[in-house]
N, C-alpha and C positions, 0 to 999 in steps of 0.2 A: 343384535346381536341372536346369534343361534344357540336356542335351549342348551343342546349339545354341548356346547363350549363353558357352559356357566352352571354345568352340574358333573358334581367331582362322582367318579366311581367310587361303589361301595368298598370299602377295604374288608380284605380277606382276612376271617379270622382263622388262627391257627392253633394249635397244642393246646394249652393248659387255658387260655382264653376262649379259646370256643368249648373247650369241656366245662369250664365253667358256666360260660352264658347256658349251655344244653341243661346242665345241672340244674343249676338255678332257676330257669324253665321247666323244669318239670318238676321241682319242689312246689313252686306257683301253682302246677296245674294239680298235684296232690291235695292242695289246702284249699284250691276252689271248687273242686269237682270229685275229690274222692278217688278210688281206685279204680271205681266202676267205670268214671268215665275218662279215664287216664288211657291215651292211645301214644303211640310212637309220631301218629301224624299231628297230633295235636301239641305235642313237646316241640315237634322237628318246626311246624308254622311260629310258634311262640317264641323259640329261638333262632327264627331268622335263617334257618338251615333245611337241609335234605334229610329223609327218611334214610337214603344208604349211609350217609354219615353218621347217624344215630347206629345204624345197624355194625358198622364197622367197629364201634366202642363196647357194644352192648350187644347180646344174641335175641333175648327178650325183653318183654318191657317189665318182666320180672326183675330180671338183672338193672335195668335204667331206674326202678324204683330204688333197689337197695341201694344203688349208687346215690341216688340225690336225696336219700336220708342219712348215708355215710358224709356228703360232700356239706350237708345243713350243720351236721352236727359237729365235724372237726374242724369247718372254718372258725367257729366261734370258740376258742379254746377260753376255757374260763380260768383265772387266776385263783392259787390254792391259797385261799387265807392262812396266816401264820402269824397267831395273837400271842401264840406262848400257853395258850389254854384249849385243852381238846374241847372243852364245852363251847367258848366261844368260837373254836374254830368248827366244829360241827355245826352249833346254828346259824353261823356266818355262810358257809356254803350250801345248805338246805334254804336258805332265807334268797340268796342267789339263783340256784336253780329254780327256785318259786317265781321266780320274776323273768327268768329267761327259757325255761323247758317248758314252760306250760303248754305252748302251740304244739312241740313236738309229744307230749302225751296224748293230746286230743288228736292229733293224727295218727298215734299208732293204734288208738282204741279206736277212735270212729269212723277214720277216714280206710282202714284197710281191710274191712272184715272179707270182703271178697278174695282178696290178695291170700289172706290165712287161708280160706276153703282153698281157693285154686292150688296152692302151693303147699298145704298141709303144714305149714309153719306155726307160728305162736310169736307175738312181741318177744320173748325170751332169747328165741333164734336171732331174731334180729339185732336185739343188744348184743349177743354173743358176737354176731359176725362183725358189726361195727367197733364194739369196743378189741376185741381180739386176743392180745397178749399185753396190751399195754395197763402202767399201773393206774388204778381210780384213782380220785381225788379223797376217797375216803381211806384207802388204802396208806396215801401218804400222809394223811391228817392223823391216822393210827399209828403210822411207825413212827412218827415224830412224838406221840404221848407218849409211846412205848419208850423212847430214848429220855423223854422227860422225867421217867417215873411216873408219870400219871396211871397209866393201865397194868395191871398184871397180866404178862402175856400168858399165862397160864389159864386165866379166862375167856381167852379171846379164843373166839371160831369166825371163819369165814362169815358164817350165818351172822353172829351177831355183830360184827364189824359192820355187814351192810344193811343192819337193824333199821336205822335211822332213815336212809334212801328207800327201802321196802316201803316204809309207814307213809313215809309221803308222797311216795309214788303210788299207794294204793288210795290215799285221800283225792289224789289228782283226778286218778281214774273213775273212781267213783263220782266226784264231783265235774269233772271236766273243768274247773277251775282253780284258783290260786287256793293254797291251803294258808288258813290265818296263823299271824305269827304266834299265836297264845297256843296253838297245837303243835307248832313247830317245836315252841319250849318246851312245852310238857312232853312230846316224845322223845327228848333231849335230855329232861332231868329227872323225869318220871320212870323211864325205861329204859333209854339206853345208859345213861349213866351209873345206874346201880349195876348193871351186868357185867361191867369192866373194870369200875372202881373199888 
């Protein structure tokens, strides 16, 4: 039997399937080599496609990096805890983020230094571009707590509402590792709750 007869032709990917493969390959390339080693050629090879396919979707490697980070964040939408208690909801969401988002924090801090230099941007700029106008988990949790009467809305500001996440994010970025559970509980019990209740 001829080898050509037994070898099936490769199926051509299109649309969302192709884009998912490219963005997954781009994310993997970022994790492994950081932005300094990140190239369109390497991503195309890893994704099993060609440079022109990538350039039709993203004009620069900077655009592809942002798309890969956004894809990674949005494909894994986390459930919003609804325990009926502000304290328990905030602790639950911080513990979940601590388990599922540590790699993201390490990438944003450790692997994108050259990206920030070349583009004149910061991690906050990336966060704004990815989140956009979407309601965040903490905004939903805080709104529910206000509706239950647990929080005095007059004491609530955007900075205070985001404080637990900001403090945990700081811990992660300083250590590049998970935050101990007792530190998360301390942030909620000793810092956040006294400010809002």
